[in-house]
N, C-alpha and C positions, 0 to 999 in steps of 0.2 A: 540559623536561629536567630530570631528576633530578640532584642535586648529586652530584658526585664525590668519593669518599673520599679522603682525604690519600694521598700516594704513600708514606708510613709505614706507615699502616694496610693499604693494599693489598699491600706487600711482608709484612707479618705475617702477611695471609690467605693468599698464594701459599704462604709457608713451612710454615704450618699443615696445607695441603692436601698440600704435597709430603712431610711426615713422614707423615700419614694415608696416603698411596699407598706410602710406603716400607715401611709397616708391612702394608698391605693386600694387596700384590702377593705378598709371600713367602708371608704365610699361604693366599693364594687356590693359589697354585702347590702348597704343600704338601698343602691338603686334596684337591686334584684329583690329585695322586700316591697319596695314600691310597685315594681312590675308584677308581681305576684298578688299583691293587694288589689291592684287595677284590673287585673284579669279574674279574681275570684268575683270583685263587684259587677263586671260584666256578664260573667258566665252565669251567675246566680240570679241576675237582674235585680239587685238590692236596691231598693228605692234610697234616695240620697238623706231621707228623713230618719233612715235606719243606719245606714253606714254609707258616707259619701265616697266616693273615690278619690285616689290623690289628684286628678285631673280637676274634679270639682273644687277640691280645697285650694288649689292653685289658682283657679278662676275666681274663688270667692276672695283670696288674697289681692288680687289685682283689682277686683269690682270696689272691695271695701278698703282699698289701701288707705285713703286719708283717715278714715276711722281708727282702722286697727292700727296703724304705725304712730297715730298722735297717743294712742292707749299705750304702745309699747313703749314710748317717751315718758310717759307718766311712771309707768312702773319702773323702768330702768332708772329714772330720776330718784324715786324713792329708795330702791335698793342700793343704788352707789352711795347715796347719802347716809343710808343706816349704816352700811360697811364702813366709810370713812369713820363714823361717830365710835362705831364698834372696835376699830382699830386704836383710836386715841384712848377710848376710856379702857380697853382691855390691857393696852400695853402700860399705861399710866397706873393702874390697878396693879398688875403684875410686879411693876417696879417696886411699887409701895409693900406689896407682900414678900418680897425678896428681901427687904431690908429687916423684918422682924417676924419669927415665926408666931408669936402671940398675936399678932396683928393678921397673919394667916388664918390660924385658927379660928379668930373671930368674924371675920369677914367672909371665907369662902363658903361656908354653908349657906349664905344669902343667894351667892351665886349659883352654887348648885341647885337650889329651891327653885330659882328662875328658869335653870336649863330643864330639870326634870316635869316642872308643870307644863303639860301640853298648851302649844299656843292657839289652838283651836277654842281652847277653854278660856284663855284670857283675853282674845279678840274681841268677842261681844261684849265683854266688863269695859274695856278701853272706850269702845264706841259709846258707852253711856256717860263717860266723864271728858270725853276729846272730841274735837272736830275728826271726821274720816280721815283726812290727810294725816294728821297728827297720830292717830291711832296705828295706822299702817306703818306709819316710819316706828314708832316705838316697836311694834310687833317683830318688823324685820331686824332692828337693833337688838331685841332680847334673844333672838335665836343665833345671830351671829356673833354675839359678846362672849358667850362662855368659850368656845373653841378657842377663839384668839386669846383670851385670858389663860385657860388652862395650858395650854401647848406653849406660851412665852414664859410663864411661870416654872413649867417644866424645864424649858431651854436655859432659864436662867439657874436653876438648881443644877443642871447637870455638866458642871464645869469640871474638866479634869483635875484631880487632885495634885497631879505632878506640876501642872502650869500654875495652880494654885498657890503651890509650895515655893515656886519659881518667883512668882509675883511677891509673896512674901518674903523671901531671900533679899529681893533688891528693894524692898521696903517701898512699894507701890502704895501709893494713896487710894481710897476707897473710890474716888472719881476715876483714877486709871484703871483700877480693875474692872470698874463697870464698862468703861469705853473699850477697852483693848483688851478684856478677857471674857466677860459675863455676856455682853452684849454681841459680839460675833459668835459666841458658843449657841446663844439663843437664837440665832437668827435661821436656821433651817428648821426649827421647831415651830417659830413663828410664822414662818412662809407656810408651812403645814396647815397651822391653824387658819391662815389668811385664805388659802383654798376652801377648805371646809366652810368657812365663816361666809366665803362669797357666794357659795350655792346656797346655804340656809337664808342668808338674808333674802334672795330671791323667793325662796319658799315662805319665809315668814311674811313677805309683802302679799305674795299671792293668796295665803289663806286669811290675811286680815282684808284683803280686797273682797274676797269671796263672802265674808261676814258682812262687811259693808255693801256689797251687791245684794245680799237678801233682804237688808233694809232699804234698797231702792237709792244707795247712795255710792259713788265712786265713779272714777274716770279711767281706770287701770284696765289691763287685759283680764284679769280674773272677773271685772265687772262684767265686760262684753260676754265673757262666757256664761254669767248667769242670766244676762239679759237676752242672750241667743236662745238659751234653753226655754225661757219663758214664751218666745215666738216660735219655738220648733225649728229655729235656723240652725240645723246641726252642722252644715259646711261652715258657717261661720263660728261654731263653738271649735271644731277641728283646725281653722286656720288661726284662732286666738290661741289654741294650744301648742301648736307648731311652732309660733312666734316666741312662746314662754320657753319651749325648749332649745329654739335656737340662741335666746338669750342667755339662758343657762350655759350652754355650750361655750358661748362666747366669753361670759365672764370666767369660766373654769379655764379655757386657754388662755386669756389673757394674764392670769395670775399663776399659769403654769409655766407661761412663757418668762413672766417676771422673774420666779423662782429659780429658772434655768439660769437666767442671765446673771443673779447676784451669786449664784453659788458654783456656777461654771469653773474650772480651773482650782478649786480648792476643796470642795466639799464630795463625797463619792457618790452621794444621790445624785450629782448633776454631772459624772463623768461618763462618757460614752463607753459601751463595754470594748473591751479590747484595748483601750488606751493605757 
């Protein structure tokens, strides 16, 4: 009878197989969808200006790689810059609101107003008063700011009462409570807001670029979509859209990996099933 592997080794092997399955299944479904798409376009003889095949979109990506990838870098640069500003301002304001309920009641409605106002309505107005680059940056910042602020503020307010009483028992200072109690408690909520804000900052940048592109200004991927639409270059539109989707997936994946790295080993959301 062959020797049995230790339970820990068996669990590690199952975890690796689960991770491989989680990666392989979505990739297989995506590949199957592309094959079906390609087959329908060929079977129905759909012209490229109506619906380009995936092969035509890939060919356009190769053909216009210099233009499209430079636009991708422009969009990503604005997105990441807006996200960084949103993190700094959102965390700073959440810490400020956590110090005073009166201050929270005074300032939070303004943040809510900025969140509930559609960014598609704000973007044309900002283009009147700002340069296109600055308007795109502000739009991306506005949509990413509120999720980071609200989640961080919720995390700072969600400290366990037993731990709070323990810190009071040991006469911890306000600074010690903030560093050793409230900030660790708020970290999971902050990271959730960061993942949401990362995707929304890209959405805000794209919306503002579409508005700028409609007025004949801009350099990002959304401007390339507007430009290709005017020229009826539908494969380029799809190629730009594919790069936007890939950028969104990359941002979410990087922030999810960061969240797992910071929370693994101590928070339930980052623990593997069966650990």
